PDB file with SEQRES, HELIX, SHEET and CRYST1 records, atoms N, CA, C and O in Angstrom:
SEQRES   1 A   61  MET LYS LYS ARG TRP ILE GLY ALA ILE GLU THR ALA ARG          
SEQRES   2 A   61  ILE LEU GLY VAL SER ARG GLN THR VAL TRP ARG LEU VAL          
SEQRES   3 A   61  ARG ASP GLY LYS LEU ASP ALA ILE GLU HIS ARG ARG ILE          
SEQRES   4 A   61  SER LYS GLN THR ARG PHE SER GLU LYS ASP VAL TYR ALA          
SEQRES   5 A   61  PHE ALA LYS ALA ARG THR ARG LYS ARG                          
HELIX    1 AA1 ALA A    8  LEU A   15  1                                   8    
HELIX    2 AA2 ARG A   19  ARG A   27  1                                   9    
HELIX    3 AA3 GLU A   47  LYS A   60  1                                  14    
SHEET    1 AA1 3 TRP A   5  ILE A   6  0                                        
SHEET    2 AA1 3 GLN A  42  SER A  46 -1                                        
SHEET    3 AA1 3 HIS A  36  ILE A  39 -1                                        
CRYST1    1.000    1.000    1.000  90.00  90.00  90.00 P 1           1          
ATOM      1  N   MET A   1     -19.139 -74.201 -71.616  1.00  0.00           N  
ATOM      2  CA  MET A   1     -20.545 -74.641 -71.445  1.00  0.00           C  
ATOM      3  C   MET A   1     -21.243 -74.527 -72.826  1.00  0.00           C  
ATOM      4  O   MET A   1     -21.067 -73.545 -73.547  1.00  0.00           O  
ATOM      5  N   LYS A   2     -22.020 -75.543 -73.158  1.00  0.00           N  
ATOM      6  CA  LYS A   2     -22.765 -75.588 -74.386  1.00  0.00           C  
ATOM      7  C   LYS A   2     -23.948 -74.623 -74.312  1.00  0.00           C  
ATOM      8  O   LYS A   2     -24.572 -74.407 -73.273  1.00  0.00           O  
ATOM      9  N   LYS A   3     -24.207 -74.060 -75.494  1.00  0.00           N  
ATOM     10  CA  LYS A   3     -25.424 -73.227 -75.613  1.00  0.00           C  
ATOM     11  C   LYS A   3     -26.632 -74.131 -75.678  1.00  0.00           C  
ATOM     12  O   LYS A   3     -26.580 -75.208 -76.274  1.00  0.00           O  
ATOM     13  N   ARG A   4     -27.693 -73.708 -75.082  1.00  0.00           N  
ATOM     14  CA  ARG A   4     -28.958 -74.461 -75.180  1.00  0.00           C  
ATOM     15  C   ARG A   4     -29.800 -73.817 -76.295  1.00  0.00           C  
ATOM     16  O   ARG A   4     -30.020 -72.606 -76.303  1.00  0.00           O  
ATOM     17  N   TRP A   5     -30.242 -74.617 -77.191  1.00  0.00           N  
ATOM     18  CA  TRP A   5     -31.060 -74.129 -78.364  1.00  0.00           C  
ATOM     19  C   TRP A   5     -32.462 -74.557 -78.117  1.00  0.00           C  
ATOM     20  O   TRP A   5     -32.735 -75.701 -77.756  1.00  0.00           O  
ATOM     21  N   ILE A   6     -33.402 -73.571 -78.327  1.00  0.00           N  
ATOM     22  CA  ILE A   6     -34.827 -73.798 -78.130  1.00  0.00           C  
ATOM     23  C   ILE A   6     -35.609 -73.489 -79.430  1.00  0.00           C  
ATOM     24  O   ILE A   6     -35.125 -72.741 -80.279  1.00  0.00           O  
ATOM     25  N   GLY A   7     -36.767 -74.042 -79.572  1.00  0.00           N  
ATOM     26  CA  GLY A   7     -37.573 -73.875 -80.736  1.00  0.00           C  
ATOM     27  C   GLY A   7     -38.462 -72.617 -80.630  1.00  0.00           C  
ATOM     28  O   GLY A   7     -38.440 -71.880 -79.645  1.00  0.00           O  
ATOM     29  N   ALA A   8     -39.225 -72.428 -81.686  1.00  0.00           N  
ATOM     30  CA  ALA A   8     -40.095 -71.276 -81.801  1.00  0.00           C  
ATOM     31  C   ALA A   8     -41.158 -71.221 -80.726  1.00  0.00           C  
ATOM     32  O   ALA A   8     -41.472 -70.153 -80.200  1.00  0.00           O  
ATOM     33  N   ILE A   9     -41.714 -72.385 -80.400  1.00  0.00           N  
ATOM     34  CA  ILE A   9     -42.792 -72.454 -79.396  1.00  0.00           C  
ATOM     35  C   ILE A   9     -42.329 -71.961 -78.040  1.00  0.00           C  
ATOM     36  O   ILE A   9     -42.985 -71.150 -77.387  1.00  0.00           O  
ATOM     37  N   GLU A  10     -41.153 -72.486 -77.630  1.00  0.00           N  
ATOM     38  CA  GLU A  10     -40.629 -72.047 -76.360  1.00  0.00           C  
ATOM     39  C   GLU A  10     -40.134 -70.575 -76.389  1.00  0.00           C  
ATOM     40  O   GLU A  10     -40.195 -69.869 -75.384  1.00  0.00           O  
ATOM     41  N   THR A  11     -39.655 -70.150 -77.541  1.00  0.00           N  
ATOM     42  CA  THR A  11     -39.267 -68.769 -77.700  1.00  0.00           C  
ATOM     43  C   THR A  11     -40.471 -67.863 -77.534  1.00  0.00           C  
ATOM     44  O   THR A  11     -40.407 -66.835 -76.859  1.00  0.00           O  
ATOM     45  N   ALA A  12     -41.599 -68.269 -78.175  1.00  0.00           N  
ATOM     46  CA  ALA A  12     -42.813 -67.491 -78.054  1.00  0.00           C  
ATOM     47  C   ALA A  12     -43.297 -67.437 -76.579  1.00  0.00           C  
ATOM     48  O   ALA A  12     -43.755 -66.387 -76.127  1.00  0.00           O  
ATOM     49  N   ARG A  13     -43.203 -68.527 -75.852  1.00  0.00           N  
ATOM     50  CA  ARG A  13     -43.614 -68.589 -74.467  1.00  0.00           C  
ATOM     51  C   ARG A  13     -42.775 -67.613 -73.601  1.00  0.00           C  
ATOM     52  O   ARG A  13     -43.302 -66.912 -72.737  1.00  0.00           O  
ATOM     53  N   ILE A  14     -41.490 -67.598 -73.863  1.00  0.00           N  
ATOM     54  CA  ILE A  14     -40.563 -66.781 -73.070  1.00  0.00           C  
ATOM     55  C   ILE A  14     -40.895 -65.269 -73.365  1.00  0.00           C  
ATOM     56  O   ILE A  14     -40.924 -64.438 -72.458  1.00  0.00           O  
ATOM     57  N   LEU A  15     -41.137 -64.967 -74.643  1.00  0.00           N  
ATOM     58  CA  LEU A  15     -41.369 -63.612 -75.023  1.00  0.00           C  
ATOM     59  C   LEU A  15     -42.816 -63.153 -74.790  1.00  0.00           C  
ATOM     60  O   LEU A  15     -43.118 -61.966 -74.906  1.00  0.00           O  
ATOM     61  N   GLY A  16     -43.679 -64.070 -74.471  1.00  0.00           N  
ATOM     62  CA  GLY A  16     -45.092 -63.781 -74.197  1.00  0.00           C  
ATOM     63  C   GLY A  16     -45.848 -63.411 -75.476  1.00  0.00           C  
ATOM     64  O   GLY A  16     -46.768 -62.594 -75.425  1.00  0.00           O  
ATOM     65  N   VAL A  17     -45.488 -63.980 -76.595  1.00  0.00           N  
ATOM     66  CA  VAL A  17     -46.157 -63.721 -77.870  1.00  0.00           C  
ATOM     67  C   VAL A  17     -46.522 -65.033 -78.533  1.00  0.00           C  
ATOM     68  O   VAL A  17     -46.137 -66.102 -78.059  1.00  0.00           O  
ATOM     69  N   SER A  18     -47.249 -64.959 -79.607  1.00  0.00           N  
ATOM     70  CA  SER A  18     -47.635 -66.171 -80.355  1.00  0.00           C  
ATOM     71  C   SER A  18     -46.434 -66.627 -81.200  1.00  0.00           C  
ATOM     72  O   SER A  18     -45.480 -65.882 -81.426  1.00  0.00           O  
ATOM     73  N   ARG A  19     -46.526 -67.876 -81.651  1.00  0.00           N  
ATOM     74  CA  ARG A  19     -45.469 -68.425 -82.501  1.00  0.00           C  
ATOM     75  C   ARG A  19     -45.392 -67.627 -83.847  1.00  0.00           C  
ATOM     76  O   ARG A  19     -44.312 -67.402 -84.393  1.00  0.00           O  
ATOM     77  N   GLN A  20     -46.559 -67.223 -84.337  1.00  0.00           N  
ATOM     78  CA  GLN A  20     -46.627 -66.461 -85.534  1.00  0.00           C  
ATOM     79  C   GLN A  20     -45.873 -65.094 -85.371  1.00  0.00           C  
ATOM     80  O   GLN A  20     -45.191 -64.619 -86.278  1.00  0.00           O  
ATOM     81  N   THR A  21     -46.039 -64.519 -84.192  1.00  0.00           N  
ATOM     82  CA  THR A  21     -45.344 -63.233 -83.896  1.00  0.00           C  
ATOM     83  C   THR A  21     -43.847 -63.472 -83.907  1.00  0.00           C  
ATOM     84  O   THR A  21     -43.110 -62.620 -84.404  1.00  0.00           O  
ATOM     85  N   VAL A  22     -43.355 -64.597 -83.381  1.00  0.00           N  
ATOM     86  CA  VAL A  22     -41.927 -64.871 -83.397  1.00  0.00           C  
ATOM     87  C   VAL A  22     -41.430 -64.873 -84.851  1.00  0.00           C  
ATOM     88  O   VAL A  22     -40.411 -64.260 -85.168  1.00  0.00           O  
ATOM     89  N   TRP A  23     -42.162 -65.570 -85.726  1.00  0.00           N  
ATOM     90  CA  TRP A  23     -41.701 -65.587 -87.163  1.00  0.00           C  
ATOM     91  C   TRP A  23     -41.837 -64.204 -87.786  1.00  0.00           C  
ATOM     92  O   TRP A  23     -41.007 -63.860 -88.628  1.00  0.00           O  
ATOM     93  N   ARG A  24     -42.795 -63.413 -87.441  1.00  0.00           N  
ATOM     94  CA  ARG A  24     -42.951 -62.046 -87.956  1.00  0.00           C  
ATOM     95  C   ARG A  24     -41.809 -61.187 -87.470  1.00  0.00           C  
ATOM     96  O   ARG A  24     -41.284 -60.390 -88.248  1.00  0.00           O  
ATOM     97  N   LEU A  25     -41.397 -61.310 -86.220  1.00  0.00           N  
ATOM     98  CA  LEU A  25     -40.299 -60.567 -85.698  1.00  0.00           C  
ATOM     99  C   LEU A  25     -38.978 -60.972 -86.421  1.00  0.00           C  
ATOM    100  O   LEU A  25     -38.139 -60.120 -86.713  1.00  0.00           O  
ATOM    101  N   VAL A  26     -38.824 -62.244 -86.691  1.00  0.00           N  
ATOM    102  CA  VAL A  26     -37.624 -62.712 -87.428  1.00  0.00           C  
ATOM    103  C   VAL A  26     -37.655 -62.142 -88.810  1.00  0.00           C  
ATOM    104  O   VAL A  26     -36.668 -61.571 -89.273  1.00  0.00           O  
ATOM    105  N   ARG A  27     -38.786 -62.288 -89.487  1.00  0.00           N  
ATOM    106  CA  ARG A  27     -38.920 -61.826 -90.869  1.00  0.00           C  
ATOM    107  C   ARG A  27     -38.678 -60.339 -90.984  1.00  0.00           C  
ATOM    108  O   ARG A  27     -38.057 -59.885 -91.945  1.00  0.00           O  
ATOM    109  N   ASP A  28     -39.163 -59.570 -90.014  1.00  0.00           N  
ATOM    110  CA  ASP A  28     -39.051 -58.096 -90.000  1.00  0.00           C  
ATOM    111  C   ASP A  28     -37.665 -57.607 -89.531  1.00  0.00           C  
ATOM    112  O   ASP A  28     -37.384 -56.409 -89.515  1.00  0.00           O  
ATOM    113  N   GLY A  29     -36.841 -58.541 -89.165  1.00  0.00           N  
ATOM    114  CA  GLY A  29     -35.480 -58.161 -88.679  1.00  0.00           C  
ATOM    115  C   GLY A  29     -35.458 -57.612 -87.312  1.00  0.00           C  
ATOM    116  O   GLY A  29     -34.439 -57.050 -86.910  1.00  0.00           O  
ATOM    117  N   LYS A  30     -36.552 -57.735 -86.529  1.00  0.00           N  
ATOM    118  CA  LYS A  30     -36.544 -57.231 -85.174  1.00  0.00           C  
ATOM    119  C   LYS A  30     -35.893 -58.174 -84.169  1.00  0.00           C  
ATOM    120  O   LYS A  30     -35.598 -57.785 -83.039  1.00  0.00           O  
ATOM    121  N   LEU A  31     -35.672 -59.418 -84.594  1.00  0.00           N  
ATOM    122  CA  LEU A  31     -35.035 -60.355 -83.709  1.00  0.00           C  
ATOM    123  C   LEU A  31     -33.575 -60.561 -84.171  1.00  0.00           C  
ATOM    124  O   LEU A  31     -33.011 -61.629 -83.935  1.00  0.00           O  
ATOM    125  N   ASP A  32     -32.978 -59.595 -84.800  1.00  0.00           N  
ATOM    126  CA  ASP A  32     -31.612 -59.730 -85.363  1.00  0.00           C  
ATOM    127  C   ASP A  32     -30.625 -59.908 -84.214  1.00  0.00           C  
ATOM    128  O   ASP A  32     -29.522 -60.399 -84.454  1.00  0.00           O  
ATOM    129  N   ALA A  33     -30.955 -59.541 -82.999  1.00  0.00           N  
ATOM    130  CA  ALA A  33     -30.033 -59.707 -81.865  1.00  0.00           C  
ATOM    131  C   ALA A  33     -30.028 -61.171 -81.419  1.00  0.00           C  
ATOM    132  O   ALA A  33     -29.110 -61.599 -80.720  1.00  0.00           O  
ATOM    133  N   ILE A  34     -31.008 -61.914 -81.801  1.00  0.00           N  
ATOM    134  CA  ILE A  34     -31.126 -63.284 -81.421  1.00  0.00           C  
ATOM    135  C   ILE A  34     -30.443 -64.155 -82.449  1.00  0.00           C  
ATOM    136  O   ILE A  34     -30.805 -64.126 -83.626  1.00  0.00           O  
ATOM    137  N   GLU A  35     -29.469 -64.921 -82.029  1.00  0.00           N  
ATOM    138  CA  GLU A  35     -28.817 -65.873 -82.943  1.00  0.00           C  
ATOM    139  C   GLU A  35     -29.716 -67.065 -83.186  1.00  0.00           C  
ATOM    140  O   GLU A  35     -30.147 -67.726 -82.241  1.00  0.00           O  
ATOM    141  N   HIS A  36     -30.008 -67.352 -84.470  1.00  0.00           N  
ATOM    142  CA  HIS A  36     -30.811 -68.515 -84.768  1.00  0.00           C  
ATOM    143  C   HIS A  36     -30.131 -69.236 -85.919  1.00  0.00           C  
ATOM    144  O   HIS A  36     -29.400 -68.640 -86.710  1.00  0.00           O  
ATOM    145  N   ARG A  37     -30.393 -70.539 -85.991  1.00  0.00           N  
ATOM    146  CA  ARG A  37     -29.790 -71.320 -87.026  1.00  0.00           C  
ATOM    147  C   ARG A  37     -30.697 -72.503 -87.338  1.00  0.00           C  
ATOM    148  O   ARG A  37     -31.564 -72.876 -86.548  1.00  0.00           O  
ATOM    149  N   ARG A  38     -30.467 -73.090 -88.534  1.00  0.00           N  
ATOM    150  CA  ARG A  38     -31.264 -74.189 -88.962  1.00  0.00           C  
ATOM    151  C   ARG A  38     -30.599 -75.483 -88.467  1.00  0.00           C  
ATOM    152  O   ARG A  38     -29.416 -75.715 -88.716  1.00  0.00           O  
ATOM    153  N   ILE A  39     -31.360 -76.306 -87.777  1.00  0.00           N  
ATOM    154  CA  ILE A  39     -30.890 -77.589 -87.361  1.00  0.00           C  
ATOM    155  C   ILE A  39     -31.892 -78.642 -87.747  1.00  0.00           C  
ATOM    156  O   ILE A  39     -33.029 -78.619 -87.276  1.00  0.00           O  
ATOM    157  N   SER A  40     -31.501 -79.548 -88.580  1.00  0.00           N  
ATOM    158  CA  SER A  40     -32.392 -80.600 -89.066  1.00  0.00           C  
ATOM    159  C   SER A  40     -33.823 -80.050 -89.423  1.00  0.00           C  
ATOM    160  O   SER A  40     -34.845 -80.529 -88.930  1.00  0.00           O  
ATOM    161  N   LYS A  41     -33.815 -79.048 -90.284  1.00  0.00           N  
ATOM    162  CA  LYS A  41     -35.049 -78.445 -90.818  1.00  0.00           C  
ATOM    163  C   LYS A  41     -35.840 -77.701 -89.759  1.00  0.00           C  
ATOM    164  O   LYS A  41     -37.026 -77.442 -89.963  1.00  0.00           O  
ATOM    165  N   GLN A  42     -35.229 -77.347 -88.632  1.00  0.00           N  
ATOM    166  CA  GLN A  42     -35.969 -76.624 -87.610  1.00  0.00           C  
ATOM    167  C   GLN A  42     -35.124 -75.388 -87.214  1.00  0.00           C  
ATOM    168  O   GLN A  42     -33.910 -75.502 -87.044  1.00  0.00           O  
ATOM    169  N   THR A  43     -35.744 -74.252 -87.074  1.00  0.00           N  
ATOM    170  CA  THR A  43     -35.029 -73.097 -86.646  1.00  0.00           C  
ATOM    171  C   THR A  43     -34.903 -73.155 -85.118  1.00  0.00           C  
ATOM    172  O   THR A  43     -35.890 -73.435 -84.438  1.00  0.00           O  
ATOM    173  N   ARG A  44     -33.763 -72.906 -84.589  1.00  0.00           N  
ATOM    174  CA  ARG A  44     -33.514 -72.897 -83.173  1.00  0.00           C  
ATOM    175  C   ARG A  44     -32.973 -71.526 -82.749  1.00  0.00           C  
ATOM    176  O   ARG A  44     -32.306 -70.845 -83.528  1.00  0.00           O  
ATOM    177  N   PHE A  45     -33.265 -71.138 -81.518  1.00  0.00           N  
ATOM    178  CA  PHE A  45     -32.806 -69.867 -81.004  1.00  0.00           C  
ATOM    179  C   PHE A  45     -31.982 -70.147 -79.748  1.00  0.00           C  
ATOM    180  O   PHE A  45     -32.284 -71.068 -78.989  1.00  0.00           O  
ATOM    181  N   SER A  46     -30.961 -69.359 -79.543  1.00  0.00           N  
ATOM    182  CA  SER A  46     -30.159 -69.494 -78.343  1.00  0.00           C  
ATOM    183  C   SER A  46     -31.024 -69.034 -77.176  1.00  0.00           C  
ATOM    184  O   SER A  46     -31.533 -67.913 -77.172  1.00  0.00           O  
ATOM    185  N   GLU A  47     -31.188 -69.924 -76.168  1.00  0.00           N  
ATOM    186  CA  GLU A  47     -32.003 -69.570 -74.982  1.00  0.00           C  
ATOM    187  C   GLU A  47     -31.483 -68.321 -74.299  1.00  0.00           C  
ATOM    188  O   GLU A  47     -32.268 -67.445 -73.938  1.00  0.00           O  
ATOM    189  N   LYS A  48     -30.226 -68.227 -74.123  1.00  0.00           N  
ATOM    190  CA  LYS A  48     -29.638 -67.064 -73.506  1.00  0.00           C  
ATOM    191  C   LYS A  48     -29.967 -65.784 -74.220  1.00  0.00           C  
ATOM    192  O   LYS A  48     -30.298 -64.778 -73.592  1.00  0.00           O  
ATOM    193  N   ASP A  49     -29.875 -65.817 -75.570  1.00  0.00           N  
ATOM    194  CA  ASP A  49     -30.168 -64.635 -76.352  1.00  0.00           C  
ATOM    195  C   ASP A  49     -31.616 -64.273 -76.295  1.00  0.00           C  
ATOM    196  O   ASP A  49     -31.958 -63.090 -76.281  1.00  0.00           O  
ATOM    197  N   VAL A  50     -32.515 -65.294 -76.262  1.00  0.00           N  
ATOM    198  CA  VAL A  50     -33.976 -65.008 -76.206  1.00  0.00           C  
ATOM    199  C   VAL A  50     -34.295 -64.277 -74.841  1.00  0.00           C  
ATOM    200  O   VAL A  50     -35.034 -63.293 -74.822  1.00  0.00           O  
ATOM    201  N   TYR A  51     -33.743 -64.767 -73.757  1.00  0.00           N  
ATOM    202  CA  TYR A  51     -33.987 -64.135 -72.476  1.00  0.00           C  
ATOM    203  C   TYR A  51     -33.406 -62.713 -72.481  1.00  0.00           C  
ATOM    204  O   TYR A  51     -34.038 -61.817 -71.922  1.00  0.00           O  
ATOM    205  N   ALA A  52     -32.269 -62.470 -73.066  1.00  0.00           N  
ATOM    206  CA  ALA A  52     -31.735 -61.134 -73.144  1.00  0.00           C  
ATOM    207  C   ALA A  52     -32.603 -60.218 -73.982  1.00  0.00           C  
ATOM    208  O   ALA A  52     -32.761 -59.038 -73.669  1.00  0.00           O  
ATOM    209  N   PHE A  53     -33.167 -60.766 -75.050  1.00  0.00           N  
ATOM    210  CA  PHE A  53     -34.059 -59.945 -75.904  1.00  0.00           C  
ATOM    211  C   PHE A  53     -35.358 -59.634 -75.135  1.00  0.00           C  
ATOM    212  O   PHE A  53     -35.853 -58.508 -75.196  1.00  0.00           O  
ATOM    213  N   ALA A  54     -35.901 -60.608 -74.425  1.00  0.00           N  
ATOM    214  CA  ALA A  54     -37.120 -60.384 -73.624  1.00  0.00           C  
ATOM    215  C   ALA A  54     -36.835 -59.335 -72.557  1.00  0.00           C  
ATOM    216  O   ALA A  54     -37.687 -58.478 -72.324  1.00  0.00           O  
ATOM    217  N   LYS A  55     -35.699 -59.360 -71.911  1.00  0.00           N  
ATOM    218  CA  LYS A  55     -35.348 -58.352 -70.871  1.00  0.00           C  
ATOM    219  C   LYS A  55     -35.250 -56.977 -71.512  1.00  0.00           C  
ATOM    220  O   LYS A  55     -35.765 -55.998 -70.971  1.00  0.00           O  
ATOM    221  N   ALA A  56     -34.601 -56.901 -72.640  1.00  0.00           N  
ATOM    222  CA  ALA A  56     -34.480 -55.591 -73.322  1.00  0.00           C  
ATOM    223  C   ALA A  56     -35.846 -55.070 -73.753  1.00  0.00           C  
ATOM    224  O   ALA A  56     -36.099 -53.870 -73.644  1.00  0.00           O  
ATOM    225  N   ARG A  57     -36.692 -55.893 -74.217  1.00  0.00           N  
ATOM    226  CA  ARG A  57     -38.072 -55.460 -74.605  1.00  0.00           C  
ATOM    227  C   ARG A  57     -38.813 -54.949 -73.391  1.00  0.00           C  
ATOM    228  O   ARG A  57     -39.517 -53.942 -73.472  1.00  0.00           O  
ATOM    229  N   THR A  58     -38.667 -55.616 -72.282  1.00  0.00           N  
ATOM    230  CA  THR A  58     -39.374 -55.205 -71.064  1.00  0.00           C  
ATOM    231  C   THR A  58     -38.904 -53.834 -70.638  1.00  0.00           C  
ATOM    232  O   THR A  58     -39.728 -53.020 -70.221  1.00  0.00           O  
ATOM    233  N   ARG A  59     -37.618 -53.540 -70.722  1.00  0.00           N  
ATOM    234  CA  ARG A  59     -37.067 -52.246 -70.329  1.00  0.00           C  
ATOM    235  C   ARG A  59     -37.588 -51.112 -71.191  1.00  0.00           C  
ATOM    236  O   ARG A  59     -37.747 -49.994 -70.702  1.00  0.00           O  
ATOM    237  N   LYS A  60     -37.864 -51.380 -72.498  1.00  0.00           N  
ATOM    238  CA  LYS A  60     -38.307 -50.395 -73.400  1.00  0.00           C  
ATOM    239  C   LYS A  60     -39.748 -49.969 -73.199  1.00  0.00           C  
ATOM    240  O   LYS A  60     -40.132 -48.892 -73.658  1.00  0.00           O  
ATOM    241  N   ARG A  61     -40.555 -50.770 -72.533  1.00  0.00           N  
ATOM    242  CA  ARG A  61     -41.971 -50.485 -72.324  1.00  0.00           C  
ATOM    243  C   ARG A  61     -42.169 -49.419 -71.287  1.00  0.00           C  
ATOM    244  O   ARG A  61     -43.306 -49.055 -70.986  1.00  0.00           O  
TER     245      ARG A  61                                                      
END                                                                             
């Protein structure tokens, strides 16, 4: 099965944060568990990994 890749806006929606916060989390290394890559000048995130990160964040609260 192919991985589904999503952009920063959808990643922000899933995590319940702003798009700027997504970039801050990436920059600060807090999203290192999320696989991301550059595709045609856009950063994409693995949808499965984003949901796993969101679930882990929810458990920590």
